[in-house]
PAZAPA-4460 file (N, C-alpha, C; in steps of 0.05 Angstrom, whole numbers, plus 32768, in hexadecimal, padded with zeros to 4 digits):
% residues 234
    n_x    n_y    n_z   ca_x   ca_y   ca_z    c_x    c_y    c_z   seq   type   mol
   8110   815C   82BB   8104   8154   82A4   80FB   8132   82AA     1      X     A
   80E0   812D   82A2   80DA   8114   82A6   80E4   8100   8294     2      X     A
   80F0   80EB   829D   8101   80DA   8290   80E6   80C4   827F     3      X     A
   80E9   80BD   8261   80D4   80AA   8255   80D2   808E   826A     4      X     A
   80BD   807D   8263   80C0   8069   826E   80D2   805A   8262     5      X     A
   80DF   8041   8273   80F6   8032   8266   80EB   801E   8250     6      X     A
   80D4   8019   8250   80CA   8002   823C   80CA   8018   821B     7      X     A
   80C5   802E   8225   80CB   803E   820F   80E6   804C   8202     8      X     A
   80F6   804C   8212   8113   8050   820D   811C   803B   8202     9      X     A
   8113   801C   8201   811C   800A   81FB   810C   800A   81DE    10      X     A
   80FB   8010   81D3   80E8   8015   81BC   80F8   8023   81B0    11      X     A
   80FC   803C   81BA   8106   8057   81AB   8129   8049   81A4    12      X     A
   8137   803D   81AE   814D   802F   81AA   8148   801A   8195    13      X     A
   8139   800A   8194   8131   7FF5   8180   8124   7FFE   8169    14      X     A
   8116   8018   8163   8112   8022   8150   8124   802E   8140    15      X     A
   8134   8041   814D   8150   804C   8147   815E   8035   8132    16      X     A
   8164   8025   813E   8173   800A   8132   8166   8005   8116    17      X     A
   814F   8000   811B   813E   7FF9   80FF   813C   8011   80EA    18      X     A
   8133   8025   80FA   8134   803F   80E2   814D   8048   80D5    19      X     A
   8162   8048   80DF   8176   804C   80D2   8186   8036   80CA    20      X     A
   8178   801F   80C9   8180   800F   80B2   819D   7FF8   80C0    21      X     A
   819D   7FFF   80DC   81B7   7FF6   80EE   81AC   7FD5   80F0    22      X     A
   8194   7FD4   80F4   818C   7FBA   80F3   8174   7FB5   80D6    23      X     A
   8181   7FA5   80C2   8176   7FA6   80A6   8157   7F94   80B0    24      X     A
   8147   7F92   8094   8138   7F7F   8099   813E   7F64   8098    25      X     A
   8130   7F53   80AC   8143   7F38   80B1   8154   7F2E   80C5    26      X     A
   8155   7F46   80D2   8170   7F4A   80EA   8160   7F41   8100    27      X     A
   8169   7F2B   810E   815E   7F1F   812F   8169   7F34   8141    28      X     A
   8156   7F40   814F   8157   7F53   8162   8165   7F41   8178    29      X     A
   8176   7F52   818D   8173   7F43   81A8   815F   7F3B   81B2    30      X     A
   8165   7F22   81C7   814D   7F1C   81D5   8143   7F2A   81EC    31      X     A
   812B   7F27   81F4   811D   7F31   8208   8132   7F31   8225    32      X     A
   8140   7F22   822D   814F   7F1D   8244   8169   7F2E   823B    33      X     A
   8170   7F2E   8225   8186   7F3F   8223   8186   7F5B   8225    34      X     A
   8173   7F65   8218   8164   7F81   821A   815B   7F88   8232    35      X     A
   8154   7F77   8241   8149   7F77   825C   8164   7F81   8270    36      X     A
   8175   7F6E   826B   818F   7F72   8277   819D   7F8F   826F    37      X     A
   81A4   7F91   825A   81AE   7FAD   8248   81A3   7FC3   825C    38      X     A
   8189   7FC4   8258   817C   7FDC   8269   8173   7FD9   8288    39      X     A
   8178   7FC4   828E   8178   7FC3   82AC   815C   7FC7   82AD    40      X     A
   814B   7FB5   82A6   812B   7FB7   82AC   8123   7F9C   82AA    41      X     A
   8107   7F97   82AE   80FC   7F76   82AE   80F5   7F73   8292    42      X     A
   80FA   7F55   8292   80EE   7F4D   8276   80D8   7F59   826D    43      X     A
   80C6   7F58   827C   80A7   7F60   8274   80AA   7F7D   8261    44      X     A
   80BE   7F91   8275   80C2   7FA5   8268   80C9   7FAA   8249    45      X     A
   80DB   7F93   8245   80E8   7F90   822B   80D4   7F8E   821A    46      X     A
   80C1   7F74   8226   80AB   7F6E   8213   809D   7F84   820C    47      X     A
   8097   7F91   8217   8089   7FA7   8214   8090   7FB7   81FB    48      X     A
   80A4   7FBD   81F9   80B1   7FD2   81E1   80B6   7FC1   81CA    49      X     A
   80BD   7FA7   81C6   80B9   7F96   81B3   809C   7F93   81AA    50      X     A
   8090   7F87   81BB   8073   7F86   81B3   805F   7F9F   81A4    51      X     A
   806A   7FB8   81AE   805B   7FD2   819D   8065   7FCD   8183    52      X     A
   8084   7FCB   8184   808D   7FC6   8165   8082   7FB7   8156    53      X     A
   8080   7FA5   815C   8072   7F84   8153   8052   7F8F   8145    54      X     A
   804A   7FA0   8154   802E   7FAC   814C   8031   7FBB   813F    55      X     A
   803E   7FCF   813B   8047   7FE7   812F   8054   7FD4   810A    56      X     A
   8056   7FBD   8110   8062   7FB0   80F1   8079   7FB6   80EB    57      X     A
   808A   7FC2   8103   80AD   7FBE   80FB   80B8   7FA4   8105    58      X     A
   80B4   7F94   8117   80BD   7F7D   811E   80AA   7F67   811C    59      X     A
   80AE   7F4E   8117   80A5   7F35   8116   80AE   7F25   8126    60      X     A
   8099   7F16   8136   80A4   7F00   8147   80A3   7EE2   8137    61      X     A
   80B8   7ED3   813D   80B2   7EB4   8130   80B8   7EA1   8146    62      X     A
   80A5   7E8E   814C   80A3   7E85   8169   80C2   7E6E   8168    63      X     A
   80D4   7E6D   817D   80E7   7E5D   817D   80F9   7E65   816D    64      X     A
   80FC   7E7B   8160   8111   7E8B   814C   8120   7EA3   8156    65      X     A
   8104   7EB5   8164   810F   7ECD   8163   80FD   7EEB   8159    66      X     A
   8108   7EFA   8160   80F7   7F12   8156   8106   7F24   8142    67      X     A
   80F9   7F26   8129   810D   7F30   8111   8101   7F4B   8109    68      X     A
   8116   7F5E   80FA   8106   7F70   80EE   80FF   7F6D   80D7    69      X     A
   80E8   7F79   80D7   80DB   7F6E   80B9   80CE   7F8B   80A8    70      X     A
   80C2   7F87   808E   80BC   7F9C   8086   80A7   7FA8   808C    71      X     A
   80A2   7FC5   8096   8085   7FC9   809F   8073   7FCE   8080    72      X     A
   8057   7FC8   808A   8043   7FC5   8076   8040   7FE0   806D    73      X     A
   803F   7FE8   8050   8033   8002   804D   8013   7FFE   8051    74      X     A
   800C   8015   8058   7FF2   8019   8065   7FDB   8034   8052    75      X     A
   7FC7   8028   804A   7FB5   8040   8044   7F9B   803C   804C    76      X     A
   7F8A   8053   804C   7F71   8056   805F   7F61   804A   8048    77      X     A
   7F49   8036   8053   7F3C   802E   803E   7F2A   803F   8033    78      X     A
   7F1D   8053   8040   7F05   8060   803D   7F08   807E   8031    79      X     A
   7F22   8080   802B   7F2E   809B   801E   7F3B   8095   8001    80      X     A
   7F3D   80A6   7FF0   7F4A   80A5   7FDF   7F67   80B5   7FDE    81      X     A
   7F80   80A4   7FE1   7F99   80B6   7FE7   7FA4   80AC   7FCE    82      X     A
   7FBB   80C3   7FCB   7FCD   80C1   7FB4   7FEA   80B0   7FC4    83      X     A
   7FEB   8098   7FB1   8004   8085   7FB6   801E   808B   7FBA    84      X     A
   8021   80A1   7FA7   803D   80A8   7FA2   803D   80BC   7FC2    85      X     A
   802A   80CF   7FCC   8032   80E0   7FE5   802F   80CA   7FFD    86      X     A
   8021   80BA   7FFF   8022   80A5   800E   8043   8098   8014    87      X     A
   804E   808E   7FFC   8066   8086   8000   8075   8099   800B    88      X     A
   8074   80B7   7FFB   8085   80CB   8009   8087   80CD   8025    89      X     A
   806A   80CE   8032   8065   80DA   8047   8072   80C3   8062    90      X     A
   807E   80A6   8051   8089   8094   8069   80A0   8094   8067    91      X     A
   80B0   80B5   8054   80CD   80B0   8053   80DA   80A4   803D    92      X     A
   80C7   809A   8029   80D4   8083   801A   80CB   8093   7FFB    93      X     A
   80DF   8085   7FEB   80E2   8090   7FD0   80CB   8080   7FBD    94      X     A
   80BE   8091   7FAC   80AA   8088   7F99   80AD   8087   7F7C    95      X     A
   80AB   8072   7F6F   80A6   8073   7F53   809B   8069   7F49    96      X     A
   8091   8061   7F2E   807A   8051   7F1F   8083   8045   7F05    97      X     A
   807F   8030   7EFE   808A   8024   7EE5   806E   801F   7ED4    98      X     A
   8067   8033   7EB8   8050   802D   7EA6   8055   801F   7E99    99      X     A
   8044   8006   7EA1   8040   7FED   7E8F   802F   7FF5   7E76   100      X     A
   8015   7FFE   7E76   8003   8003   7E63   7FF9   801C   7E67   101      X     A
   7FF1   802D   7E4F   7FE0   803D   7E4C   7FD4   8040   7E34   102      X     A
   7FBC   8038   7E24   7FB4   803F   7E12   7F95   8040   7E11   103      X     A
   7F8C   8045   7DFD   7F6C   8040   7DF6   7F65   802C   7DEB   104      X     A
   7F50   8019   7DF9   7F4A   8001   7DF5   7F2D   8000   7DE9   105      X     A
   7F22   7FE1   7DE2   7F03   7FEC   7DE3   7EFD   7FDA   7DFC   106      X     A
   7EE1   7FE6   7E0A   7EDB   7FD8   7E25   7ED1   7FB8   7E1F   107      X     A
   7EDC   7FA5   7E2E   7ECA   7F8E   7E2E   7EB4   7F91   7E3E   108      X     A
   7EA3   7F7D   7E3A   7E84   7F7E   7E4D   7E84   7F83   7E64   109      X     A
   7E98   7F74   7E75   7E99   7F74   7E95   7E9E   7F94   7E9E   110      X     A
   7EB1   7F9D   7E90   7EC0   7FB6   7E93   7EAB   7FD1   7E88   111      X     A
   7E9D   7FCC   7E78   7E88   7FDE   7E66   7E74   7FE1   7E81   112      X     A
   7E6B   7FC6   7E89   7E56   7FC7   7EA1   7E59   7FD3   7EBA   113      X     A
   7E72   7FD1   7EC1   7E7B   7FDE   7EE0   7E82   8000   7ED9   114      X     A
   7E8A   8004   7EC0   7E97   8026   7EBA   7E7C   8032   7EA8   115      X     A
   7E6B   8021   7EA5   7E4B   8032   7EA1   7E53   8039   7E7C   116      X     A
   7E5D   802F   7E6B   7E61   8035   7E4B   7E55   801B   7E40   117      X     A
   7E4C   801A   7E21   7E48   8007   7E17   7E60   7FF7   7E0E   118      X     A
   7E5E   7FD8   7E0C   7E72   7FC9   7E08   7E7C   7FD4   7DEA   119      X     A
   7E9C   7FCB   7DED   7EAB   7FDA   7DD5   7EAB   7FF4   7DCC   120      X     A
   7EA6   8008   7DE5   7EAC   8023   7DE9   7EC8   8024   7DE6   121      X     A
   7ECE   8038   7DE4   7EEF   8045   7DE3   7EF5   804E   7DFA   122      X     A
   7F02   8040   7E15   7F0B   8047   7E2C   7F29   8041   7E30   123      X     A
   7F2F   805C   7E41   7F4D   8053   7E4A   7F58   8042   7E5C   124      X     A
   7F6E   8037   7E59   7F71   8022   7E69   7F95   802B   7E72   125      X     A
   7F99   8025   7E93   7FB6   802D   7E91   7FBA   8015   7EAF   126      X     A
   7FD3   8004   7EA3   7FE1   7FF8   7EBC   7FFC   8002   7EC1   127      X     A
   7FFE   8007   7EE1   8013   8017   7EED   801E   8001   7F06   128      X     A
   8031   8006   7F09   8041   7FF8   7F23   804F   800B   7F2F   129      X     A
   8047   800B   7F49   8051   801E   7F59   805E   800F   7F6F   130      X     A
   807B   801F   7F71   808D   801A   7F84   8090   802F   7FA0   131      X     A
   8098   8022   7FBD   80A9   802A   7FC6   80C0   8021   7FCC   132      X     A
   80D1   8036   7FCE   80EE   802C   7FCB   80F0   801B   7FAD   133      X     A
   80FF   8007   7FB4   80F8   7FEE   7F9E   80EF   7FDC   7F99   134      X     A
   80D3   7FE5   7FA9   80C4   7FC9   7FB2   80AC   7FD1   7FA3   135      X     A
   809F   7FC4   7F90   8080   7FC2   7F84   806A   7FBD   7F99   136      X     A
   8059   7FDA   7FA3   8045   7FD3   7FB8   802A   7FD5   7FAC   137      X     A
   802B   7FD7   7F8F   8012   7FD7   7F7E   800D   7FDC   7F69   138      X     A
   7FFC   7FC8   7F5A   7FF6   7FC6   7F3D   7FDA   7FD6   7F3A   139      X     A
   7FE1   7FED   7F2C   7FC3   7FF7   7F27   7FBE   7FF6   7F08   140      X     A
   7FA5   7FEA   7F07   7F99   7FE3   7EED   7F78   7FF9   7EED   141      X     A
   7F7B   8009   7EDB   7F67   801F   7EDF   7F5F   801E   7EC0   142      X     A
   7F3D   8024   7EC2   7F31   802B   7EA7   7F22   8043   7EAE   143      X     A
   7F26   8053   7E9B   7F1A   8073   7E9D   7F03   8073   7E8C   144      X     A
   7EF6   8084   7E8F   7EDA   808A   7E7A   7EE6   80A6   7E6A   145      X     A
   7EEA   80A4   7E4B   7EFD   80B8   7E3E   7EE4   80D5   7E3D   146      X     A
   7ECC   80D0   7E44   7EBC   80E2   7E3E   7EC1   80F8   7E5B   147      X     A
   7ECA   80F0   7E6E   7ECE   8107   7E84   7EE4   810B   7E8A   148      X     A
   7EF7   80F9   7E7D   7F14   8101   7E82   7F20   8100   7E67   149      X     A
   7F20   810C   7E55   7F2D   810C   7E3C   7F47   810C   7E38   150      X     A
   7F50   8119   7E4B   7F6F   8120   7E4B   7F83   8109   7E59   151      X     A
   7F74   80F3   7E66   7F7F   80DF   7E7A   7F98   80D4   7E66   152      X     A
   7F92   80CE   7E51   7FA3   80B4   7E42   7FBD   80CA   7E3A   153      X     A
   7FB8   80E3   7E3A   7FD7   80F3   7E33   7FE3   80FE   7E46   154      X     A
   7FE0   80F1   7E65   7FED   80FC   7E7D   8006   80EC   7E7A   155      X     A
   801D   80FA   7E89   8037   80E7   7E90   8035   80DD   7EAC   156      X     A
   802F   80C0   7EB1   8026   80B7   7ED1   8040   80B3   7EDF   157      X     A
   8052   80BC   7ECC   8070   80B4   7EE0   8074   80D3   7EEE   158      X     A
   8064   80E6   7EEC   8066   8103   7EFA   804E   8106   7F0B   159      X     A
   8036   80FD   7F03   8026   80FB   7F19   8016   80E5   7F14   160      X     A
   8009   80D7   7F29   7FF9   80BA   7F2A   7FDE   80C3   7F1A   161      X     A
   7FCE   80AF   7F14   7FB6   80B1   7F09   7FA2   80BB   7F1D   162      X     A
   7FA5   80B0   7F37   7F91   80BE   7F42   7F96   80DB   7F4C   163      X     A
   7FAF   80E7   7F4F   7FB6   80FC   7F52   7FA9   810D   7F35   164      X     A
   7FAB   8106   7F24   7F9F   8111   7F03   7F83   810F   7F04   165      X     A
   7F72   80FC   7F0E   7F54   80FD   7F06   7F49   810A   7F22   166      X     A
   7F53   810E   7F38   7F4B   811D   7F52   7F4B   813D   7F47   167      X     A
   7F5E   8143   7F3B   7F5A   815C   7F2F   7F4A   815E   7F17   168      X     A
   7F47   8152   7F08   7F39   8157   7EEC   7F1D   8154   7EF0   169      X     A
   7F15   8144   7F00   7EFF   8134   7F0C   7EFE   8131   7F24   170      X     A
   7EF4   8148   7F35   7EF5   8149   7F4C   7EDA   8133   7F5E   171      X     A
   7EE7   8120   7F6C   7ED6   8109   7F78   7EC0   8117   7F82   172      X     A
   7EAB   8103   7F80   7E92   810E   7F93   7E89   80EE   7F9E   173      X     A
   7E8E   80D6   7F99   7E8B   80C0   7F9C   7E9D   80AD   7F9D   174      X     A
   7E9E   808E   7FAE   7EB8   8083   7FAC   7EAA   8065   7FB0   175      X     A
   7EB7   804E   7FA5   7EA8   8036   7FAD   7EC5   8027   7FB3   176      X     A
   7EC6   8017   7FC6   7ED9   8008   7FCA   7ECD   7FEA   7FCE   177      X     A
   7EDE   7FD4   7FC8   7ED4   7FB8   7FD1   7EF5   7FAE   7FD2   178      X     A
   7EFD   7F9A   7FE5   7F11   7F91   7FEC   7F10   7F73   7FEA   179      X     A
   7F29   7F67   7FDC   7F24   7F48   7FDC   7F42   7F3D   7FDF   180      X     A
   7F43   7F20   7FF2   7F5C   7F1C   7FF6   7F5D   7F02   7FDA   181      X     A
   7F6E   7F01   7FC8   7F6E   7EF8   7FAB   7F84   7EEA   7FAE   182      X     A
   7F82   7ED0   7F9A   7FA1   7EC6   7F8B   7FA3   7ED8   7F72   183      X     A
   7FB7   7EE4   7F72   7FB6   7F01   7F54   7FBC   7EE5   7F44   184      X     A
   7FB9   7EF8   7F28   7FBC   7EEE   7F0C   7FE0   7EEB   7F10   185      X     A
   7FE7   7EDF   7EF7   8002   7ED7   7EFA   8013   7EFC   7EED   186      X     A
   7FFF   7F05   7EE2   8011   7F1A   7ED8   8015   7F2C   7EE4   187      X     A
   8008   7F2B   7F04   8005   7F3F   7F1A   801C   7F3A   7F2E   188      X     A
   8016   7F1D   7F2D   8032   7F10   7F3F   804E   7F18   7F38   189      X     A
   804F   7F16   7F19   8069   7F1B   7F14   806F   7F39   7F13   190      X     A
   8055   7F48   7F0F   805C   7F6C   7F14   806A   7F6D   7F32   191      X     A
   8057   7F62   7F48   805B   7F6B   7F5B   8070   7F58   7F69   192      X     A
   807C   7F45   7F5D   8090   7F3F   7F68   808F   7F27   7F78   193      X     A
   807B   7F1C   7F7A   806F   7F08   7F90   8074   7EEF   7F89   194      X     A
   8071   7ED9   7F9D   806B   7EC0   7F95   8054   7EB3   7F94   195      X     A
   8050   7E9B   7F8A   803A   7E8E   7F8C   8023   7E93   7FA5   196      X     A
   802F   7E8B   7FB9   8029   7E8C   7FD5   8023   7EA3   7FE2   197      X     A
   8028   7EBE   7FDD   8025   7ED9   7FE3   8006   7EDE   7FE4   198      X     A
   7FFC   7EE8   7FF9   7FE1   7EF2   7FF6   7FE2   7F10   7FEB   199      X     A
   7FC9   7F11   7FD9   7FCC   7F2A   7FCC   7FAA   7F37   7FD2   200      X     A
   7FAE   7F55   7FDD   7F98   7F65   7FDC   7F8E   7F70   7FC3   201      X     A
   7F7C   7F6F   7FC0   7F6B   7F81   7FA6   7F59   7F94   7FB5   202      X     A
   7F5E   7FAA   7FAC   7F48   7FBD   7FB0   7F41   7FC4   7F94   203      X     A
   7F1B   7FC6   7F93   7F13   7FCA   7F7D   7F03   7FE4   7F7E   204      X     A
   7F0F   7FF8   7F71   7F03   800C   7F76   7EF2   801C   7F5B   205      X     A
   7EDC   802D   7F61   7ED2   8042   7F4C   7ECD   805D   7F58   206      X     A
   7ECF   806F   7F43   7ECB   8088   7F51   7EBD   809B   7F3D   207      X     A
   7EA7   80A7   7F47   7E97   80BD   7F3F   7EA0   80D9   7F48   208      X     A
   7E9B   80E4   7F2B   7E9C   8109   7F33   7E7E   8116   7F2C   209      X     A
   7E6E   8120   7F32   7E5C   8131   7F31   7E3F   811A   7F23   210      X     A
   7E42   8100   7F32   7E2F   80EA   7F22   7E3A   80DD   7F09   211      X     A
   7E4F   80E2   7F04   7E62   80D4   7EF0   7E6F   80C4   7EF7   212      X     A
   7E70   80AC   7EEB   7E82   8092   7EF2   7E99   8099   7EE3   213      X     A
   7EB4   80A2   7EEE   7ECB   80AB   7EDE   7ED5   808B   7EDB   214      X     A
   7EE5   8086   7EEE   7EF7   8068   7EEB   7EF2   8052   7F03   215      X     A
   7EF8   8043   7EF4   7EFA   8024   7F09   7F15   8020   7F04   216      X     A
   7F20   8011   7F1F   7F3D   8009   7F21   7F3C   7FF4   7F3A   217      X     A
   7F55   7FE0   7F2A   7F57   7FC8   7F40   7F72   7FD1   7F42   218      X     A
   7F74   7FCC   7F63   7F95   7FD7   7F72   7F97   7FBE   7F7F   219      X     A
   7FB3   7FB1   7F73   7FB9   7F8F   7F7B   7FD4   7F9B   7F93   220      X     A
   7FCE   7F94   7FA3   7FE6   7F99   7FBC   7FF0   7F7A   7FC8   221      X     A
   8010   7F7A   7FC8   8014   7F60   7FD7   800E   7F64   7FF4   222      X     A
   7FFF   7F4E   8001   7FF0   7F4A   801B   800A   7F4E   802C   223      X     A
   8026   7F45   8028   8039   7F44   803D   8043   7F63   8041   224      X     A
   8038   7F75   802D   8048   7F8C   802F   8036   7FA6   8036   225      X     A
   801C   7FA2   8032   8006   7FBA   8034   7FED   7FAF   8042   226      X     A
   7FE6   7FBD   8052   7FCC   7FC3   805C   7FB8   7FD7   8058   227      X     A
   7F9E   7FD0   8057   7F8A   7FE2   8056   7F79   7FED   806E   228      X     A
   7F76   8000   807B   7F6B   8004   808E   7F54   801A   808C   229      X     A
   7F41   801B   80A9   7F2A   8028   80A9   7F1E   8032   80BD   230      X     A
   7F1B   804A   80C2   7F0F   8050   80DA   7EF8   8063   80D6   231      X     A
   7EDD   8059   80E9   7EC5   8068   80EA   7EC0   8071   8100   232      X     A
   7EB9   8089   8104   7EAD   808F   8118   7E8C   8089   811C   233      X     A
   7E8A   8080   8135   7E75   8075   8142   7E65   8083   8155   234      X     A
***
C-alpha cells in the first residue's frame, strides 16, 4: 500500500486535533520546527501542511505570535439559492433560528418600488436570525408579495426557512443578487452579536417565479464568519 505524503500525514494529524476540538478555537498549535522534529521531516514539509489548513480557513497565522485554530467561515455559492438550514447541517453543525418579526405591513416607497407594488400596499415582512450551533451567521429581512404567496404569513419558519417554503410554493425562474460590504445598522450589530469594527456582508436578493416578482431579501452576514463564492465556466 502506498503511504500518503508526509505533509499530508501532518495535515491529517492537525485536522483531527481541530475537528475533535482537542485544540479549540484560539489554541496555538505547535510551531513548524516542533512539527518537523516530531514527524522527522523538513520544516518546509511542515509548512506546507499548515499552509493548506490556513487556506481552508481552519488556521490563522499571526505575525510574531504563531498559528492559531480559528472559526472556519461559513460559505455559500453566490450564484445559487441554497437553503441555509441545509448548508449548516451539511457542514455537520446544528441549525436553529429565532423569529424576530412576522407581520403584514404597509409597503414604504422604496420597498414598493423594488417589489413592484403600489406604495402603502399590504405586504408580508419577516425578520429572522439564523444560527450555526450557537453563533448567529445571518439576519434575514424579507418582504413578500402576498398576491403570489398568500400563505407565507401563516408558516412556522422554525420548521422550514422562508427560502424553503417559497421555492416550493413559487418555483424560481430568475434571481438577482448584489453584494456590498457595509457598516451595519445598530439593530443588525445587536442581532449578529458583532462589535462596531466587524465588517458585514450584505446580500441583496430578488426572486421571480414565472415573471412575477415574489420577494426581496436583505441577508446580513458577519464578515469574519462568512464568505460568498462564485464559480463560472468559461
